[in-house]
Each structure stands twice: as C-alpha cells, then as structure tokens.
C-alpha positions as CSV (number, residue, x, y, z in Angstrom):
1,M,15.0,-14.6,21.6
2,K,13.2,-13.4,18.6
3,P,9.4,-13.6,18.6
4,N,8.0,-16.9,17.2
5,Q,11.3,-18.7,17.8
6,K,11.8,-21.7,20.0
7,L,15.3,-21.9,21.6
8,N,17.2,-24.8,22.9
9,K,20.6,-23.9,24.3
10,V,23.1,-25.1,26.8
11,L,25.7,-22.7,28.4
12,R,28.8,-23.5,30.5
13,V,29.5,-20.9,33.1
14,D,33.1,-19.6,32.8
15,Q,33.1,-17.3,35.8
16,P,31.1,-17.2,39.0
17,V,28.0,-14.8,39.2
18,S,26.0,-14.0,42.2
19,R,22.6,-14.8,40.6
20,L,21.3,-17.0,37.7
21,D,19.0,-14.3,36.3
22,K,21.9,-11.8,36.4
23,Y,24.1,-14.2,34.6
24,L,21.5,-14.7,31.8
25,L,20.7,-11.0,31.2
26,P,23.6,-10.4,28.8
27,E,22.5,-13.6,26.8
28,F,19.1,-12.1,26.2
29,P,19.3,-8.3,25.9
30,D,15.7,-8.1,24.5
31,L,14.2,-9.8,27.5
32,S,13.4,-8.0,30.8
33,R,14.7,-9.4,34.0
34,A,11.2,-10.1,35.2
35,R,10.5,-12.2,32.0
36,L,13.8,-14.2,32.5
37,Q,12.8,-14.9,36.2
38,K,9.5,-16.2,35.0
39,F,11.2,-18.6,32.6
40,I,13.4,-19.9,35.4
41,E,10.6,-20.3,37.8
42,D,8.6,-22.2,35.2
43,G,11.5,-24.6,34.6
44,H,12.3,-23.5,31.0
45,I,15.8,-22.5,32.3
46,R,17.6,-25.1,34.6
47,L,20.9,-25.1,36.5
48,N,22.8,-28.4,36.3
49,D,19.4,-30.0,35.2
50,M,17.6,-28.7,38.2
51,V,14.8,-26.2,38.7
52,V,16.1,-23.4,40.9
53,K,15.1,-19.9,42.0
54,P,16.1,-16.9,39.8
55,G,18.5,-15.7,42.6
56,H,20.3,-19.0,42.8
57,P,24.1,-18.4,42.6
58,V,26.1,-19.9,39.8
59,K,29.8,-21.0,39.8
60,S,32.4,-21.8,37.2
61,G,31.6,-25.1,35.5
62,D,27.9,-25.0,36.1
63,M,25.7,-26.0,33.1
64,V,22.7,-23.8,32.2
65,S,20.2,-25.5,30.0
66,I,17.6,-23.3,28.2
67,T,14.5,-24.4,26.5
68,L,12.4,-21.3,25.8
69,P,8.9,-21.8,24.4
70,Q,7.8,-20.5,21.1
71,E,6.1,-17.1,21.6
72,E,3.1,-16.0,19.8
73,I,3.5,-13.0,17.7
74,T,1.1,-10.2,18.8
75,A,0.6,-7.1,16.7
76,P,1.8,-3.9,18.4
77,L,-1.1,-1.7,19.5
78,P,-1.6,2.0,18.7
79,Q,-0.9,4.3,21.6
80,S,-1.3,8.1,21.7
81,I,2.3,9.2,22.4
82,P,3.4,12.6,21.5
83,L,5.7,12.8,18.4
84,E,7.6,15.8,16.9
85,I,7.0,15.6,13.2
86,V,9.7,17.3,11.1
87,Y,8.4,16.3,7.7
88,E,5.8,14.0,6.2
89,D,4.5,13.1,2.7
90,K,2.5,10.0,1.4
91,D,5.5,7.8,1.6
92,I,7.6,8.8,4.6
93,V,7.5,10.6,7.9
94,V,10.7,12.1,9.5
95,I,10.4,12.5,13.3
96,N,12.6,14.0,16.0
97,K,12.7,11.2,18.6
98,S,12.9,12.1,22.1
99,A,15.3,10.4,24.6
100,G,13.9,7.7,26.5
101,L,11.6,6.4,23.7
102,T,12.3,2.8,22.5
103,V,12.0,2.4,18.8
104,H,10.1,-0.9,18.4
105,P,8.5,-3.5,20.7
106,A,10.4,-6.5,21.9
107,P,9.6,-9.6,24.0
108,G,8.5,-8.2,27.5
109,H,8.3,-4.7,26.2
110,R,5.3,-4.4,24.0
111,E,4.1,-0.9,24.7
112,N,5.3,2.8,24.8
113,T,7.5,2.6,21.8
114,L,7.9,4.6,18.6
115,V,6.0,1.9,16.7
116,N,3.0,2.2,19.0
117,A,3.0,6.0,18.5
118,I,3.3,5.7,14.7
119,L,0.4,3.3,14.5
120,A,-1.8,5.8,16.4
121,K,-0.8,8.6,14.2
122,Y,-1.1,6.6,11.0
123,P,-3.7,3.8,11.5
124,D,-3.4,2.7,7.9
125,M,0.1,1.3,8.7
126,A,-1.4,-1.3,11.1
127,S,-1.5,-3.9,8.3
128,F,1.7,-2.7,6.7
129,N,3.5,-5.9,5.5
130,G,2.3,-7.8,8.6
131,S,5.3,-6.6,10.4
132,E,6.0,-6.0,14.2
133,R,8.1,-3.0,13.0
134,P,6.0,-1.3,10.4
135,G,8.1,1.2,8.4
136,I,11.2,1.0,10.6
137,V,14.3,1.1,8.4
138,H,17.0,2.2,11.0
139,R,17.2,2.7,14.8
140,L,18.4,5.1,17.4
141,D,19.2,3.8,20.9
142,K,16.5,4.4,23.5
143,D,18.4,7.3,25.2
144,T,19.7,8.8,21.9
145,S,17.5,11.7,20.6
146,G,17.2,12.9,17.1
147,L,16.1,12.4,13.5
148,M,14.6,9.2,12.2
149,V,12.8,8.4,8.9
150,I,9.9,5.9,8.8
151,A,8.4,4.5,5.7
152,R,4.6,4.6,5.2
153,N,4.4,1.9,2.6
154,K,6.3,-1.1,1.3
155,K,7.7,0.6,-1.8
156,A,9.2,3.5,0.3
157,Q,10.5,1.0,2.8
158,D,12.4,-0.9,0.0
159,D,13.8,2.3,-1.4
160,L,15.1,3.5,2.0
161,I,16.6,0.2,2.8
162,K,18.6,0.2,-0.4
163,Q,19.9,3.7,0.4
164,F,21.0,2.6,3.8
165,K,22.7,-0.5,2.4
166,R,24.5,1.6,-0.2
167,H,25.6,4.0,2.5
168,E,23.8,6.9,0.6
169,V,22.1,8.2,3.8
170,N,23.8,11.1,5.4
171,K,23.7,10.7,9.2
172,G,25.2,13.4,11.5
173,Y,25.4,13.5,15.3
174,I,26.5,15.8,17.9
175,T,28.2,14.3,21.1
176,L,30.2,15.4,24.1
177,V,33.2,13.3,25.1
178,K,35.6,13.5,28.0
179,G,39.0,14.6,27.0
180,K,40.6,16.9,24.5
181,L,40.4,15.0,21.3
182,E,43.1,15.6,18.8
183,P,43.6,16.0,15.9
184,E,40.5,18.1,15.2
185,H,39.3,15.9,12.4
186,G,39.8,12.2,11.9
187,V,38.3,8.8,11.0
188,I,38.0,6.0,13.4
189,D,38.2,2.7,11.4
190,A,37.8,-0.3,13.6
191,P,35.7,-3.5,13.3
192,I,32.8,-3.9,15.7
193,G,31.2,-7.1,17.1
194,R,29.8,-8.5,20.3
195,H,31.9,-8.2,23.3
196,P,33.6,-11.6,24.0
197,V,32.4,-11.6,27.7
198,H,29.6,-9.0,28.1
199,R,27.4,-10.3,25.3
200,Q,24.9,-7.3,25.7
201,R,27.6,-5.0,24.7
202,M,29.5,-4.3,21.5
203,A,33.2,-3.8,21.3
204,V,36.0,-3.2,18.8
205,V,37.1,-6.9,18.1
206,K,39.1,-8.7,15.6
207,G,36.8,-10.3,13.0
208,G,34.0,-7.8,13.7
209,R,32.1,-6.0,11.1
210,D,33.7,-3.1,9.2
211,A,32.9,0.2,10.9
212,K,34.0,3.7,10.2
213,T,33.2,7.0,12.0
214,D,34.3,10.5,10.9
215,Y,34.6,13.1,13.6
216,K,35.2,16.9,13.6
217,V,35.8,19.0,16.7
218,I,33.1,21.7,17.1
219,K,34.8,23.2,20.2
220,Y,36.8,22.4,23.3
221,I,35.1,23.0,26.6
222,G,37.6,22.7,29.4
223,S,38.7,19.1,29.5
224,Y,35.8,18.0,27.3
225,T,35.3,18.0,23.5
226,L,32.1,18.8,21.6
227,L,32.0,16.8,18.4
228,E,30.2,16.4,15.1
229,V,30.2,12.8,14.1
230,I,29.3,11.4,10.6
231,L,28.6,7.7,10.2
232,Q,30.1,5.9,7.2
233,T,28.5,2.7,8.5
234,G,25.7,1.9,10.9
235,R,26.8,-0.6,13.4
236,T,25.1,-1.1,16.8
237,H,26.3,1.5,19.3
238,Q,29.0,2.5,16.8
239,I,29.6,6.1,18.0
240,R,29.7,5.1,21.6
241,V,32.0,2.1,21.1
242,H,34.4,3.8,18.7
243,L,34.9,6.8,20.9
244,A,35.4,4.8,24.0
245,A,37.9,2.6,22.1
246,I,40.2,5.6,21.4
247,G,39.9,6.9,24.9
248,F,37.3,9.6,24.5
249,P,34.1,8.2,26.1
250,V,30.7,9.8,25.6
251,V,29.6,11.9,28.6
252,G,26.5,10.4,30.3
253,D,26.9,7.0,28.7
254,N,26.6,4.4,31.6
255,V,27.7,1.5,29.4
256,Y,30.7,2.6,27.4
257,G,31.3,6.1,28.6
258,V,31.5,8.2,31.7
259,K,28.7,9.0,34.1
260,S,27.6,12.5,34.4
261,P,25.9,14.2,37.5
262,Y,24.2,16.6,35.1
263,L,22.7,14.3,32.6
264,K,20.3,11.3,32.9
265,R,21.4,9.8,29.5
266,Q,24.2,9.9,27.0
267,F,25.1,13.2,25.3
268,L,24.3,11.9,21.8
269,H,21.9,13.6,19.4
270,A,21.2,12.8,15.7
271,Y,20.9,16.3,14.4
272,K,21.1,15.7,10.7
273,L,19.5,13.2,8.3
274,G,19.8,13.4,4.5
275,F,18.5,11.0,1.8
276,N,16.7,10.8,-1.5
277,L,12.8,11.1,-1.1
278,P,11.2,7.8,-2.3
279,S,8.5,9.9,-4.0
280,N,10.6,11.7,-6.6
281,G,14.3,10.9,-5.8
282,D,15.1,14.5,-4.7
283,Y,17.7,14.8,-2.0
284,R,16.5,16.4,1.2
285,E,18.3,17.1,4.3
286,F,16.7,17.6,7.7
287,N,18.1,19.2,10.9
288,A,17.1,19.1,14.5
289,E,18.5,21.4,17.3
290,L,20.0,20.0,20.4
291,P,17.2,19.1,23.0
292,D,16.8,21.1,26.1
293,D,18.6,18.7,28.4
294,L,21.7,18.7,26.3
295,Q,21.7,22.4,25.5
296,S,21.2,23.2,29.2
297,A,24.2,21.1,30.2
298,L,26.4,23.1,27.7
299,D,24.9,26.5,28.7
300,S,25.5,25.9,32.4
301,N,29.3,25.8,32.0
302,R,29.5,22.6,33.9
303,Y,31.8,21.2,31.3
C-alpha cells in the first residue's frame, strides 16, 4: 500500500497456507510482517468476514477482505548514516551505496535508509518538492552495492529522469553466477512482470515489460562465471531474474539465485554509472571497485 492511500480489496485463496499473515506478505511487499499483523488484529483484514489472529490458517476457497486505513504521510527524518561520496556538485551527488542500506522509506520502515542519510548530509533537500523520496531517480536493491546518482534540486531531477527514460544512462554491474555461461557475450531479451503466484517476486512472463540485459564473461572460476552486465532497460530485479531464467542464478541471491555459505547477500555490484551532468551536459562516468565482502569471496578461491 502506498502512503496516503486507502485500500479496499477482496482476495480468494487459491492454495492453502499455514498462516494468514504469511499469505498476505507477497501482496504487500512494502509492509513489514509486524505491521500486517497489527492490521489483522485491528480488524482491517478479515478472514471469511471474521476477525481472526494473524496466525490463523487459511485454506483454498477462503475469502480475505482487506480495508486498510488511509495513512498519514510523514516526512523522512535526517539520520547521521555514513555515506561514501564519489562525486558532488551543486546539482547532484554520486554515492557508492553499501549493501544492506535500503534506498527510501516505506510504510513500516521509516528510518535507516539512504534518504535519511542524504537529508542529514544535505539539509536543504528536506523541502525538496515535498517528496518522501527527495532526489531519488533510480534504485538499487537493499543488498546490492554500488553507484547511485541523486538529484539535489528539481531541475537536476527532471534532467536525470529524462536520461533514464531515454536509456541514455550507462549502468554496469559485476556479478557471479553458478555455471559456465556460454557464449562469452550475449543479450538476454525477455519480458519481466510480477510472478503470477508469488507476487512479491518478478519473473519472465508473457505480456511483461520489455527487458534487455547485455552480459560479457570476465572469467570462469571453476563451475562459476564472473560477469560484467550492462542494462539496456531498468526493470525491477532485472539482472537477477534474467540470469535465473537462463539457468545461471546469481550467487548469494536467496530469492532467485543460489545460497552461498561465504556471502550474506547476493554477489551483485553496480560498478559503473555514466550520464550527462545536469549542470553543463558533459558526459561523466564513475566507477566503484568491488566491496570487501565480494572481493574476499573471489580471493579466497572458494569459487
């Protein structure tokens, strides 16, 4: 549910699930489990028109009625969180985001995000366009590290948004996948949309949005492949979904890929970001080396 939005919805259960709150999690990926449980306990979510406990089992044919209250928009607060600044001028800041840092606040998760950190570093952005996500023009997943550009004013934001929409931004990633990917260079061209069953996931689906991913083998490491990946489009979870779809899942990715005993997150790093500076139109390209956890995994010869 988006902030300031009242929701009325009825769902018919098509397969049994052990708990009501677990069943609802995929429907509301931005809400924490604790927040969903509170909605159930308060009667905003009912099972077969009855108020039940969050742990109540659901079975095929059950009806779940949802009437979530309108939420009050609260401005994100500044928080002193360390940031690695790669470049800044009066219009933009380029940061090397660490893994584990969520980009922007969401219902039930209002603190400890990149936006909170940016507001502490640049207090003048607090009133930027009255937005919950001041300056954010693109995202990286929480557990993906690497380069992001953030606009410091409305004019720069509009400029960057246009560049992203026209696919003029050069985005490069490094990832490790399981398997020996051949040929050594190729393009994955497959539409991406919501998974038909697991709604919190994305998948290659008929009728999805166009998505293209270029890849190039950096080197083979035993039964694994280290890749450079260039995005032609920017769909949610695109790299992870595309590589899993062709049978070469990302190492450490607990959703689409394969778990790793050596990594606590997916081996995915946005190492390159190139675009035209809003200030003067000059093209600039920025690079960020692999973070220590990913480099250590490679250096240890575990793969």
